[in-house]
CHARMM-style PDB file with segment names, atoms N, HN, CA, C and O in Angstrom:
ATOM      1  N   MET     1     -49.339  26.283 -15.653  1.00  0.00      PROA
ATOM      2  CA  MET     1     -48.407  25.580 -15.351  1.00  0.00      PROA
ATOM      3  C   MET     1     -47.310  25.439 -16.575  1.00  0.00      PROA
ATOM      4  O   MET     1     -46.188  24.990 -16.341  1.00  0.00      PROA
ATOM      5  N   GLN     2     -47.749  25.893 -18.023  1.00  0.00      PROA
ATOM      6  HN  GLN     2     -48.661  26.257 -18.214  1.00  0.00      PROA
ATOM      7  CA  GLN     2     -47.061  25.832 -18.775  1.00  0.00      PROA
ATOM      8  C   GLN     2     -45.880  27.099 -18.602  1.00  0.00      PROA
ATOM      9  O   GLN     2     -44.760  27.063 -19.112  1.00  0.00      PROA
ATOM     10  N   LYS     3     -46.333  28.029 -17.896  1.00  0.00      PROA
ATOM     11  HN  LYS     3     -47.243  28.058 -17.481  1.00  0.00      PROA
ATOM     12  CA  LYS     3     -45.259  29.288 -17.926  1.00  0.00      PROA
ATOM     13  C   LYS     3     -44.015  28.884 -16.597  1.00  0.00      PROA
ATOM     14  O   LYS     3     -42.799  28.989 -16.432  1.00  0.00      PROA
ATOM     15  N   PRO     4     -45.005  28.468 -15.980  1.00  0.00      PROA
ATOM     16  CA  PRO     4     -43.203  28.169 -14.961  1.00  0.00      PROA
ATOM     17  C   PRO     4     -42.538  27.221 -15.165  1.00  0.00      PROA
ATOM     18  O   PRO     4     -41.583  27.165 -14.391  1.00  0.00      PROA
ATOM     19  N   LYS     5     -42.623  26.017 -16.222  1.00  0.00      PROA
ATOM     20  HN  LYS     5     -43.399  26.062 -16.851  1.00  0.00      PROA
ATOM     21  CA  LYS     5     -41.978  25.389 -16.991  1.00  0.00      PROA
ATOM     22  C   LYS     5     -41.125  25.711 -18.213  1.00  0.00      PROA
ATOM     23  O   LYS     5     -40.037  25.248 -18.558  1.00  0.00      PROA
ATOM     24  N   SER     6     -41.828  26.534 -18.715  1.00  0.00      PROA
ATOM     25  HN  SER     6     -42.712  26.910 -18.435  1.00  0.00      PROA
ATOM     26  CA  SER     6     -41.096  27.499 -19.699  1.00  0.00      PROA
ATOM     27  C   SER     6     -39.978  28.111 -19.343  1.00  0.00      PROA
ATOM     28  O   SER     6     -38.976  28.037 -20.054  1.00  0.00      PROA
ATOM     29  N   THR     7     -40.005  28.909 -18.010  1.00  0.00      PROA
ATOM     30  HN  THR     7     -40.819  28.969 -17.432  1.00  0.00      PROA
ATOM     31  CA  THR     7     -39.057  29.851 -17.606  1.00  0.00      PROA
ATOM     32  C   THR     7     -38.078  29.335 -17.004  1.00  0.00      PROA
ATOM     33  O   THR     7     -36.970  29.868 -16.943  1.00  0.00      PROA
ATOM     34  N   LEU     8     -38.463  27.928 -16.346  1.00  0.00      PROA
ATOM     35  HN  LEU     8     -39.363  27.495 -16.396  1.00  0.00      PROA
ATOM     36  CA  LEU     8     -37.434  27.004 -15.722  1.00  0.00      PROA
ATOM     37  C   LEU     8     -36.666  26.670 -16.433  1.00  0.00      PROA
ATOM     38  O   LEU     8     -35.484  26.681 -16.088  1.00  0.00      PROA
ATOM     39  N   THR     9     -37.126  26.161 -17.946  1.00  0.00      PROA
ATOM     40  HN  THR     9     -38.085  26.152 -18.226  1.00  0.00      PROA
ATOM     41  CA  THR     9     -36.314  25.803 -18.917  1.00  0.00      PROA
ATOM     42  C   THR     9     -35.245  26.970 -19.510  1.00  0.00      PROA
ATOM     43  O   THR     9     -34.042  26.810 -19.714  1.00  0.00      PROA
ATOM     44  N   ALA    10     -35.970  28.075 -19.705  1.00  0.00      PROA
ATOM     45  HN  ALA    10     -36.948  28.205 -19.540  1.00  0.00      PROA
ATOM     46  CA  ALA    10     -35.219  29.072 -20.295  1.00  0.00      PROA
ATOM     47  C   ALA    10     -34.123  29.225 -19.327  1.00  0.00      PROA
ATOM     48  O   ALA    10     -33.054  29.521 -19.861  1.00  0.00      PROA
ATOM     49  N   LEU    11     -34.095  29.087 -17.855  1.00  0.00      PROA
ATOM     50  HN  LEU    11     -34.964  28.847 -17.422  1.00  0.00      PROA
ATOM     51  CA  LEU    11     -33.110  29.610 -17.303  1.00  0.00      PROA
ATOM     52  C   LEU    11     -31.950  28.693 -16.882  1.00  0.00      PROA
ATOM     53  O   LEU    11     -30.851  29.063 -16.469  1.00  0.00      PROA
ATOM     54  N   LEU    12     -32.430  27.296 -17.076  1.00  0.00      PROA
ATOM     55  HN  LEU    12     -33.323  26.996 -17.411  1.00  0.00      PROA
ATOM     56  CA  LEU    12     -31.226  26.262 -16.638  1.00  0.00      PROA
ATOM     57  C   LEU    12     -30.815  25.869 -17.835  1.00  0.00      PROA
ATOM     58  O   LEU    12     -29.672  25.418 -17.763  1.00  0.00      PROA
ATOM     59  N   LEU    13     -31.386  25.840 -19.216  1.00  0.00      PROA
ATOM     60  HN  LEU    13     -32.315  26.206 -19.275  1.00  0.00      PROA
ATOM     61  CA  LEU    13     -30.756  25.535 -20.429  1.00  0.00      PROA
ATOM     62  C   LEU    13     -29.616  26.243 -20.789  1.00  0.00      PROA
ATOM     63  O   LEU    13     -28.714  25.595 -21.320  1.00  0.00      PROA
ATOM     64  N   PRO    14     -29.435  27.647 -20.581  1.00  0.00      PROA
ATOM     65  CA  PRO    14     -28.199  28.077 -20.659  1.00  0.00      PROA
ATOM     66  C   PRO    14     -26.901  27.949 -19.375  1.00  0.00      PROA
ATOM     67  O   PRO    14     -25.721  28.287 -19.464  1.00  0.00      PROA
ATOM     68  N   LEU    15     -27.493  27.459 -18.441  1.00  0.00      PROA
ATOM     69  HN  LEU    15     -28.452  27.185 -18.369  1.00  0.00      PROA
ATOM     70  CA  LEU    15     -26.829  26.842 -17.351  1.00  0.00      PROA
ATOM     71  C   LEU    15     -25.997  25.753 -17.764  1.00  0.00      PROA
ATOM     72  O   LEU    15     -24.770  25.692 -17.685  1.00  0.00      PROA
ATOM     73  N   VAL    16     -26.848  24.846 -18.242  1.00  0.00      PROA
ATOM     74  HN  VAL    16     -27.844  24.896 -18.306  1.00  0.00      PROA
ATOM     75  CA  VAL    16     -26.412  23.352 -18.472  1.00  0.00      PROA
ATOM     76  C   VAL    16     -25.398  23.560 -19.986  1.00  0.00      PROA
ATOM     77  O   VAL    16     -24.335  22.946 -20.082  1.00  0.00      PROA
ATOM     78  N   LEU    17     -25.716  24.159 -20.703  1.00  0.00      PROA
ATOM     79  HN  LEU    17     -26.580  24.657 -20.625  1.00  0.00      PROA
ATOM     80  CA  LEU    17     -24.903  24.179 -21.968  1.00  0.00      PROA
ATOM     81  C   LEU    17     -23.355  24.754 -21.834  1.00  0.00      PROA
ATOM     82  O   LEU    17     -22.353  24.236 -22.325  1.00  0.00      PROA
ATOM     83  N   SER    18     -23.427  25.980 -21.028  1.00  0.00      PROA
ATOM     84  HN  SER    18     -24.242  26.401 -20.630  1.00  0.00      PROA
ATOM     85  CA  SER    18     -22.466  26.529 -20.436  1.00  0.00      PROA
ATOM     86  C   SER    18     -21.605  25.598 -19.486  1.00  0.00      PROA
ATOM     87  O   SER    18     -20.395  25.380 -19.554  1.00  0.00      PROA
ATOM     88  N   ALA    19     -22.119  25.325 -18.985  1.00  0.00      PROA
ATOM     89  HN  ALA    19     -23.101  25.503 -18.930  1.00  0.00      PROA
ATOM     90  CA  ALA    19     -21.281  23.606 -18.085  1.00  0.00      PROA
ATOM     91  C   ALA    19     -20.504  22.845 -18.952  1.00  0.00      PROA
ATOM     92  O   ALA    19     -19.292  22.633 -18.905  1.00  0.00      PROA
ATOM     93  N   CYS    20     -21.301  22.476 -19.717  1.00  0.00      PROA
ATOM     94  HN  CYS    20     -22.285  22.648 -19.755  1.00  0.00      PROA
ATOM     95  CA  CYS    20     -20.811  21.244 -20.883  1.00  0.00      PROA
ATOM     96  C   CYS    20     -19.694  21.759 -21.452  1.00  0.00      PROA
ATOM     97  O   CYS    20     -18.646  21.114 -21.495  1.00  0.00      PROA
ATOM     98  N   ALA    21     -19.833  23.098 -21.993  1.00  0.00      PROA
ATOM     99  HN  ALA    21     -20.684  23.621 -21.958  1.00  0.00      PROA
ATOM    100  CA  ALA    21     -18.954  23.695 -23.008  1.00  0.00      PROA
ATOM    101  C   ALA    21     -17.656  24.247 -22.298  1.00  0.00      PROA
ATOM    102  O   ALA    21     -16.767  24.703 -23.016  1.00  0.00      PROA
ATOM    103  N   SER    22     -17.494  24.230 -20.890  1.00  0.00      PROA
ATOM    104  HN  SER    22     -18.216  23.860 -20.306  1.00  0.00      PROA
ATOM    105  CA  SER    22     -16.591  24.983 -20.275  1.00  0.00      PROA
ATOM    106  C   SER    22     -15.297  24.033 -20.212  1.00  0.00      PROA
ATOM    107  O   SER    22     -15.492  22.822 -20.108  1.00  0.00      PROA
ATOM    108  N   SER    23     -14.061  24.499 -20.266  1.00  0.00      PROA
ATOM    109  HN  SER    23     -13.903  25.483 -20.351  1.00  0.00      PROA
ATOM    110  CA  SER    23     -12.998  23.648 -20.131  1.00  0.00      PROA
ATOM    111  C   SER    23     -12.466  23.710 -18.629  1.00  0.00      PROA
ATOM    112  O   SER    23     -12.646  24.681 -17.895  1.00  0.00      PROA
ATOM    113  N   PRO    24     -11.809  22.584 -18.281  1.00  0.00      PROA
ATOM    114  CA  PRO    24     -11.558  22.095 -17.033  1.00  0.00      PROA
ATOM    115  C   PRO    24     -10.576  23.428 -16.337  1.00  0.00      PROA
ATOM    116  O   PRO    24      -9.608  23.778 -17.013  1.00  0.00      PROA
ATOM    117  N   ARG    25     -10.768  23.972 -15.338  1.00  0.00      PROA
ATOM    118  HN  ARG    25     -11.554  23.688 -14.789  1.00  0.00      PROA
ATOM    119  CA  ARG    25      -9.516  24.893 -14.787  1.00  0.00      PROA
ATOM    120  C   ARG    25      -8.257  24.351 -14.642  1.00  0.00      PROA
ATOM    121  O   ARG    25      -7.291  24.846 -15.223  1.00  0.00      PROA
ATOM    122  N   ASP    26      -8.174  23.468 -13.988  1.00  0.00      PROA
ATOM    123  HN  ASP    26      -8.959  23.066 -13.516  1.00  0.00      PROA
ATOM    124  CA  ASP    26      -6.957  22.875 -13.731  1.00  0.00      PROA
ATOM    125  C   ASP    26      -6.649  21.500 -14.691  1.00  0.00      PROA
ATOM    126  O   ASP    26      -7.583  20.759 -14.998  1.00  0.00      PROA
ATOM    127  N   ALA    27      -5.355  21.247 -15.106  1.00  0.00      PROA
ATOM    128  HN  ALA    27      -4.596  21.849 -14.856  1.00  0.00      PROA
ATOM    129  CA  ALA    27      -4.945  20.634 -16.323  1.00  0.00      PROA
ATOM    130  C   ALA    27      -5.047  19.217 -15.483  1.00  0.00      PROA
ATOM    131  O   ALA    27      -5.022  19.051 -14.264  1.00  0.00      PROA
ATOM    132  N   LEU    28      -5.180  18.163 -16.645  1.00  0.00      PROA
ATOM    133  HN  LEU    28      -5.200  18.297 -17.636  1.00  0.00      PROA
ATOM    134  CA  LEU    28      -5.183  16.844 -15.947  1.00  0.00      PROA
ATOM    135  C   LEU    28      -3.900  16.419 -15.327  1.00  0.00      PROA
ATOM    136  O   LEU    28      -2.825  16.853 -15.742  1.00  0.00      PROA
ATOM    137  N   PRO    29      -3.985  15.647 -14.420  1.00  0.00      PROA
ATOM    138  CA  PRO    29      -2.913  14.908 -13.684  1.00  0.00      PROA
ATOM    139  C   PRO    29      -2.169  14.234 -14.682  1.00  0.00      PROA
ATOM    140  O   PRO    29      -2.852  13.498 -15.394  1.00  0.00      PROA
ATOM    141  N   VAL    30      -0.740  14.290 -14.975  1.00  0.00      PROA
ATOM    142  HN  VAL    30      -0.185  14.888 -14.396  1.00  0.00      PROA
ATOM    143  CA  VAL    30       0.150  13.677 -15.931  1.00  0.00      PROA
ATOM    144  C   VAL    30       0.663  12.528 -14.966  1.00  0.00      PROA
ATOM    145  O   VAL    30       0.799  12.709 -13.756  1.00  0.00      PROA
ATOM    146  N   ALA    31       0.930  11.347 -15.602  1.00  0.00      PROA
ATOM    147  HN  ALA    31       0.818  11.200 -16.584  1.00  0.00      PROA
ATOM    148  CA  ALA    31       1.200  10.129 -14.772  1.00  0.00      PROA
ATOM    149  C   ALA    31       2.701  10.022 -14.678  1.00  0.00      PROA
ATOM    150  O   ALA    31       3.474   9.965 -15.634  1.00  0.00      PROA
ATOM    151  N   VAL    32       3.022  10.002 -13.344  1.00  0.00      PROA
ATOM    152  HN  VAL    32       2.394  10.048 -12.567  1.00  0.00      PROA
ATOM    153  CA  VAL    32       4.526   9.958 -13.028  1.00  0.00      PROA
ATOM    154  C   VAL    32       5.157   9.037 -12.567  1.00  0.00      PROA
ATOM    155  O   VAL    32       4.771   8.487 -11.536  1.00  0.00      PROA
ATOM    156  N   THR    33       6.069   8.719 -13.096  1.00  0.00      PROA
ATOM    157  HN  THR    33       6.383   9.166 -13.933  1.00  0.00      PROA
ATOM    158  CA  THR    33       6.841   7.238 -12.859  1.00  0.00      PROA
ATOM    159  C   THR    33       7.602   7.287 -11.254  1.00  0.00      PROA
ATOM    160  O   THR    33       8.426   8.123 -10.884  1.00  0.00      PROA
ATOM    161  N   CYS    34       7.065   6.156 -10.471  1.00  0.00      PROA
ATOM    162  HN  CYS    34       6.396   5.477 -10.771  1.00  0.00      PROA
ATOM    163  CA  CYS    34       7.417   6.057  -9.087  1.00  0.00      PROA
ATOM    164  C   CYS    34       9.060   5.598  -9.351  1.00  0.00      PROA
ATOM    165  O   CYS    34       9.495   4.856 -10.231  1.00  0.00      PROA
ATOM    166  N   PRO    35       9.839   6.352  -8.209  1.00  0.00      PROA
ATOM    167  CA  PRO    35      11.396   5.959  -8.144  1.00  0.00      PROA
ATOM    168  C   PRO    35      11.270   4.579  -7.687  1.00  0.00      PROA
ATOM    169  O   PRO    35      10.285   4.061  -7.161  1.00  0.00      PROA
ATOM    170  N   ARG    36      12.304   4.096  -7.935  1.00  0.00      PROA
ATOM    171  HN  ARG    36      13.104   4.516  -8.363  1.00  0.00      PROA
ATOM    172  CA  ARG    36      12.778   2.751  -7.578  1.00  0.00      PROA
ATOM    173  C   ARG    36      12.919   2.620  -6.319  1.00  0.00      PROA
ATOM    174  O   ARG    36      13.431   3.537  -5.677  1.00  0.00      PROA
ATOM    175  N   PRO    37      12.546   1.590  -5.776  1.00  0.00      PROA
ATOM    176  CA  PRO    37      12.758   1.487  -4.052  1.00  0.00      PROA
ATOM    177  C   PRO    37      14.623   1.196  -3.744  1.00  0.00      PROA
ATOM    178  O   PRO    37      15.371   0.720  -4.597  1.00  0.00      PROA
ATOM    179  N   PRO    38      14.924   1.489  -2.772  1.00  0.00      PROA
ATOM    180  CA  PRO    38      16.489   1.328  -2.556  1.00  0.00      PROA
ATOM    181  C   PRO    38      16.808  -0.604  -2.524  1.00  0.00      PROA
ATOM    182  O   PRO    38      16.015  -1.532  -2.369  1.00  0.00      PROA
ATOM    183  N   ALA    39      17.890  -0.594  -2.684  1.00  0.00      PROA
ATOM    184  HN  ALA    39      18.535   0.160  -2.810  1.00  0.00      PROA
ATOM    185  CA  ALA    39      18.115  -2.395  -2.424  1.00  0.00      PROA
ATOM    186  C   ALA    39      17.790  -2.353  -0.834  1.00  0.00      PROA
ATOM    187  O   ALA    39      18.026  -1.466  -0.015  1.00  0.00      PROA
ATOM    188  N   PRO    40      17.148  -3.654  -0.675  1.00  0.00      PROA
ATOM    189  CA  PRO    40      17.304  -4.263   0.914  1.00  0.00      PROA
ATOM    190  C   PRO    40      18.606  -4.187   1.568  1.00  0.00      PROA
ATOM    191  O   PRO    40      19.602  -4.596   0.971  1.00  0.00      PROA
ATOM    192  N   PRO    41      18.680  -3.724   2.683  1.00  0.00      PROA
ATOM    193  CA  PRO    41      19.869  -3.998   3.379  1.00  0.00      PROA
ATOM    194  C   PRO    41      20.531  -5.309   3.287  1.00  0.00      PROA
ATOM    195  O   PRO    41      19.913  -6.350   3.065  1.00  0.00      PROA
ATOM    196  N   ALA    42      21.935  -5.226   3.481  1.00  0.00      PROA
ATOM    197  HN  ALA    42      22.437  -4.380   3.662  1.00  0.00      PROA
ATOM    198  CA  ALA    42      22.724  -6.665   3.205  1.00  0.00      PROA
ATOM    199  C   ALA    42      22.037  -7.750   4.230  1.00  0.00      PROA
ATOM    200  O   ALA    42      21.614  -8.807   3.764  1.00  0.00      PROA
ATOM    201  N   TRP    43      21.943  -7.496   5.500  1.00  0.00      PROA
ATOM    202  HN  TRP    43      22.287  -6.637   5.879  1.00  0.00      PROA
ATOM    203  CA  TRP    43      21.587  -8.013   6.761  1.00  0.00      PROA
ATOM    204  C   TRP    43      20.305  -9.116   6.335  1.00  0.00      PROA
ATOM    205  O   TRP    43      20.118 -10.271   6.715  1.00  0.00      PROA
ATOM    206  N   THR    44      19.571  -8.310   5.451  1.00  0.00      PROA
ATOM    207  HN  THR    44      19.723  -7.371   5.143  1.00  0.00      PROA
ATOM    208  CA  THR    44      18.209  -9.064   5.341  1.00  0.00      PROA
ATOM    209  C   THR    44      18.327 -10.135   4.081  1.00  0.00      PROA
ATOM    210  O   THR    44      17.398 -10.903   3.833  1.00  0.00      PROA
ATOM    211  N   MET    45      19.541 -10.118   3.314  1.00  0.00      PROA
ATOM    212  HN  MET    45      20.296  -9.493   3.516  1.00  0.00      PROA
ATOM    213  CA  MET    45      19.725 -11.046   2.575  1.00  0.00      PROA
ATOM    214  C   MET    45      20.695 -12.091   2.953  1.00  0.00      PROA
ATOM    215  O   MET    45      21.202 -12.816   2.097  1.00  0.00      PROA
ATOM    216  N   GLN    46      20.964 -12.190   4.197  1.00  0.00      PROA
ATOM    217  HN  GLN    46      20.552 -11.601   4.892  1.00  0.00      PROA
ATOM    218  CA  GLN    46      21.615 -13.361   4.563  1.00  0.00      PROA
ATOM    219  C   GLN    46      20.812 -14.280   4.999  1.00  0.00      PROA
ATOM    220  O   GLN    46      19.678 -13.964   5.359  1.00  0.00      PROA
ATOM    221  N   PRO    47      21.333 -15.847   5.059  1.00  0.00      PROA
ATOM    222  CA  PRO    47      20.659 -16.961   5.541  1.00  0.00      PROA
ATOM    223  C   PRO    47      20.168 -16.776   7.046  1.00  0.00      PROA
ATOM    224  O   PRO    47      20.884 -16.156   7.833  1.00  0.00      PROA
ATOM    225  N   PRO    48      18.859 -17.352   7.474  1.00  0.00      PROA
ATOM    226  CA  PRO    48      18.657 -16.933   8.942  1.00  0.00      PROA
ATOM    227  C   PRO    48      19.539 -17.708   9.699  1.00  0.00      PROA
ATOM    228  O   PRO    48      19.938 -18.803   9.301  1.00  0.00      PROA
ATOM    229  N   SER    49      19.941 -17.105  10.993  1.00  0.00      PROA
ATOM    230  HN  SER    49      19.617 -16.215  11.316  1.00  0.00      PROA
ATOM    231  CA  SER    49      20.748 -17.597  11.830  1.00  0.00      PROA
ATOM    232  C   SER    49      20.074 -18.917  12.488  1.00  0.00      PROA
ATOM    233  O   SER    49      18.846 -18.994  12.542  1.00  0.00      PROA
ATOM    234  N   ASN    50      20.957 -20.024  13.021  1.00  0.00      PROA
ATOM    235  HN  ASN    50      21.954 -19.961  12.977  1.00  0.00      PROA
ATOM    236  CA  ASN    50      20.731 -21.239  13.562  1.00  0.00      PROA
ATOM    237  C   ASN    50      20.595 -21.257  15.382  1.00  0.00      PROA
ATOM    238  O   ASN    50      20.785 -22.165  16.192  1.00  0.00      PROA
ATOM    239  N   SER    51      20.168 -19.768  15.555  1.00  0.00      PROA
ATOM    240  HN  SER    51      20.014 -19.031  14.897  1.00  0.00      PROA
ATOM    241  CA  SER    51      20.340 -19.800  16.940  1.00  0.00      PROA
ATOM    242  C   SER    51      19.786 -20.644  17.881  1.00  0.00      PROA
ATOM    243  O   SER    51      20.154 -20.339  19.016  1.00  0.00      PROA
ATOM    244  N   PRO    52      18.919 -21.745  17.831  1.00  0.00      PROA
ATOM    245  CA  PRO    52      18.507 -22.712  18.758  1.00  0.00      PROA
ATOM    246  C   PRO    52      19.535 -23.977  18.456  1.00  0.00      PROA
ATOM    247  O   PRO    52      19.616 -24.834  19.336  1.00  0.00      PROA
ATOM    248  N   GLN    53      20.236 -24.115  17.383  1.00  0.00      PROA
ATOM    249  HN  GLN    53      20.170 -23.419  16.668  1.00  0.00      PROA
ATOM    250  CA  GLN    53      21.476 -25.216  17.559  1.00  0.00      PROA
ATOM    251  C   GLN    53      22.483 -24.593  18.339  1.00  0.00      PROA
ATOM    252  O   GLN    53      22.865 -25.203  19.337  1.00  0.00      PROA
ATOM    253  N   LEU    54      23.028 -23.396  18.048  1.00  0.00      PROA
ATOM    254  HN  LEU    54      22.717 -22.900  17.237  1.00  0.00      PROA
ATOM    255  CA  LEU    54      24.300 -22.842  18.680  1.00  0.00      PROA
ATOM    256  C   LEU    54      23.877 -22.757  20.276  1.00  0.00      PROA
ATOM    257  O   LEU    54      24.811 -22.792  21.078  1.00  0.00      PROA
ATOM    258  N   VAL    55      22.813 -22.669  20.682  1.00  0.00      PROA
ATOM    259  HN  VAL    55      22.055 -22.640  20.030  1.00  0.00      PROA
ATOM    260  CA  VAL    55      22.436 -22.521  22.234  1.00  0.00      PROA
ATOM    261  C   VAL    55      22.376 -23.823  22.809  1.00  0.00      PROA
ATOM    262  O   VAL    55      22.522 -23.938  24.026  1.00  0.00      PROA
ATOM    263  N   ASP    56      22.117 -25.136  21.853  1.00  0.00      PROA
ATOM    264  HN  ASP    56      21.999 -25.042  20.865  1.00  0.00      PROA
ATOM    265  CA  ASP    56      22.234 -26.445  22.191  1.00  0.00      PROA
ATOM    266  C   ASP    56      23.601 -26.703  22.393  1.00  0.00      PROA
ATOM    267  O   ASP    56      24.033 -27.192  23.437  1.00  0.00      PROA
ATOM    268  N   SER    57      24.390 -26.349  21.300  1.00  0.00      PROA
ATOM    269  HN  SER    57      24.039 -25.952  20.452  1.00  0.00      PROA
ATOM    270  CA  SER    57      25.700 -26.580  21.601  1.00  0.00      PROA
ATOM    271  C   SER    57      26.198 -26.293  22.647  1.00  0.00      PROA
ATOM    272  O   SER    57      26.843 -27.180  23.206  1.00  0.00      PROA
ATOM    273  N   LEU    58      26.105 -25.173  23.197  1.00  0.00      PROA
ATOM    274  HN  LEU    58      25.581 -24.452  22.743  1.00  0.00      PROA
ATOM    275  CA  LEU    58      26.648 -24.288  23.885  1.00  0.00      PROA
ATOM    276  C   LEU    58      26.419 -24.887  25.191  1.00  0.00      PROA
ATOM    277  O   LEU    58      27.455 -25.187  25.783  1.00  0.00      PROA
ATOM    278  N   PHE    59      25.167 -25.175  25.876  1.00  0.00      PROA
ATOM    279  HN  PHE    59      24.325 -24.932  25.394  1.00  0.00      PROA
ATOM    280  CA  PHE    59      24.453 -25.787  26.830  1.00  0.00      PROA
ATOM    281  C   PHE    59      24.154 -27.222  26.590  1.00  0.00      PROA
ATOM    282  O   PHE    59      23.040 -27.631  26.917  1.00  0.00      PROA
ATOM    283  N   SER    60      24.939 -27.963  26.105  1.00  0.00      PROA
ATOM    284  HN  SER    60      25.844 -27.631  25.839  1.00  0.00      PROA
ATOM    285  CA  SER    60      25.065 -29.372  25.921  1.00  0.00      PROA
ATOM    286  C   SER    60      25.644 -30.037  27.273  1.00  0.00      PROA
ATOM    287  O   SER    60      26.532 -29.635  28.024  1.00  0.00      PROA
ATOM    288  N   ILE    61      24.680 -31.415  27.336  1.00  0.00      PROA
ATOM    289  HN  ILE    61      23.958 -31.741  26.726  1.00  0.00      PROA
ATOM    290  CA  ILE    61      25.450 -31.898  28.797  1.00  0.00      PROA
ATOM    291  C   ILE    61      26.583 -33.030  28.323  1.00  0.00      PROA
ATOM    292  O   ILE    61      26.406 -33.998  27.583  1.00  0.00      PROA
ATOM    293  N   SER    62      27.676 -32.639  28.920  1.00  0.00      PROA
ATOM    294  HN  SER    62      27.819 -31.853  29.521  1.00  0.00      PROA
ATOM    295  CA  SER    62      28.948 -33.458  28.437  1.00  0.00      PROA
ATOM    296  C   SER    62      28.960 -34.825  28.835  1.00  0.00      PROA
ATOM    297  O   SER    62      29.675 -35.627  28.234  1.00  0.00      PROA
ATOM    298  N   ARG    63      28.164 -35.208  29.891  1.00  0.00      PROA
ATOM    299  HN  ARG    63      27.583 -34.557  30.380  1.00  0.00      PROA
ATOM    300  CA  ARG    63      28.733 -36.460  30.145  1.00  0.00      PROA
ATOM    301  C   ARG    63      27.206 -37.204  29.713  1.00  0.00      PROA
ATOM    302  O   ARG    63      26.184 -36.575  29.442  1.00  0.00      PROA
ATOM    303  N   PRO    64      27.360 -38.805  29.729  1.00  0.00      PROA
ATOM    304  CA  PRO    64      26.190 -39.394  29.362  1.00  0.00      PROA
ATOM    305  C   PRO    64      25.042 -38.836  30.804  1.00  0.00      PROA
ATOM    306  O   PRO    64      25.240 -38.240  31.863  1.00  0.00      PROA
ATOM    307  N   PRO    65      23.870 -39.399  30.138  1.00  0.00      PROA
ATOM    308  CA  PRO    65      22.954 -39.075  31.422  1.00  0.00      PROA
ATOM    309  C   PRO    65      23.038 -40.468  32.414  1.00  0.00      PROA
ATOM    310  O   PRO    65      23.362 -41.578  31.990  1.00  0.00      PROA
ATOM    311  N   SER    66      22.702 -40.184  33.714  1.00  0.00      PROA
ATOM    312  HN  SER    66      22.438 -39.283  34.058  1.00  0.00      PROA
ATOM    313  CA  SER    66      22.870 -40.910  34.543  1.00  0.00      PROA
ATOM    314  C   SER    66      21.970 -42.352  34.313  1.00  0.00      PROA
ATOM    315  O   SER    66      21.437 -42.320  33.204  1.00  0.00      PROA
ATOM    316  N   LEU    67      21.748 -43.252  34.855  1.00  0.00      PROA
ATOM    317  HN  LEU    67      22.181 -43.279  35.756  1.00  0.00      PROA
ATOM    318  CA  LEU    67      21.130 -44.413  34.687  1.00  0.00      PROA
ATOM    319  C   LEU    67      20.056 -44.254  35.397  1.00  0.00      PROA
ATOM    320  O   LEU    67      20.334 -43.666  36.442  1.00  0.00      PROA
ATOM    321  N   PRO    68      18.683 -44.574  35.284  1.00  0.00      PROA
ATOM    322  CA  PRO    68      17.606 -44.321  35.848  1.00  0.00      PROA
ATOM    323  C   PRO    68      17.721 -45.701  37.071  1.00  0.00      PROA
ATOM    324  O   PRO    68      18.247 -46.814  37.051  1.00  0.00      PROA
ATOM    325  N   THR    69      16.954 -44.944  38.038  1.00  0.00      PROA
ATOM    326  HN  THR    69      16.528 -44.039  38.054  1.00  0.00      PROA
ATOM    327  CA  THR    69      16.905 -45.658  39.519  1.00  0.00      PROA
ATOM    328  C   THR    69      15.801 -46.734  39.041  1.00  0.00      PROA
ATOM    329  O   THR    69      14.865 -46.521  38.271  1.00  0.00      PROA
ATOM    330  N   LYS    70      16.164 -48.025  39.731  1.00  0.00      PROA
ATOM    331  HN  LYS    70      16.925 -48.198  40.356  1.00  0.00      PROA
ATOM    332  CA  LYS    70      15.193 -49.197  39.847  1.00  0.00      PROA
ATOM    333  C   LYS    70      14.088 -49.109  41.270  1.00  0.00      PROA
ATOM    334  OT1 LYS    70      13.262 -50.000  41.466  1.00  0.00      PROA
TER     335      LYS     70
END
């Protein structure tokens, strides 16, 4: 039982040591600064439209409401 363990250790020890000592093949990635996003379009900076009030003013009743029937 001692012979297989020592053989396995003798075979794996150089493999492990060479893996620890090897240098990486690829260089480590360099931090890249992201480009600034473009300015938002002008229409997004405008205040929101007041569409419901515009529609109400266009379709408003011009005469007073009729009196309720009794």
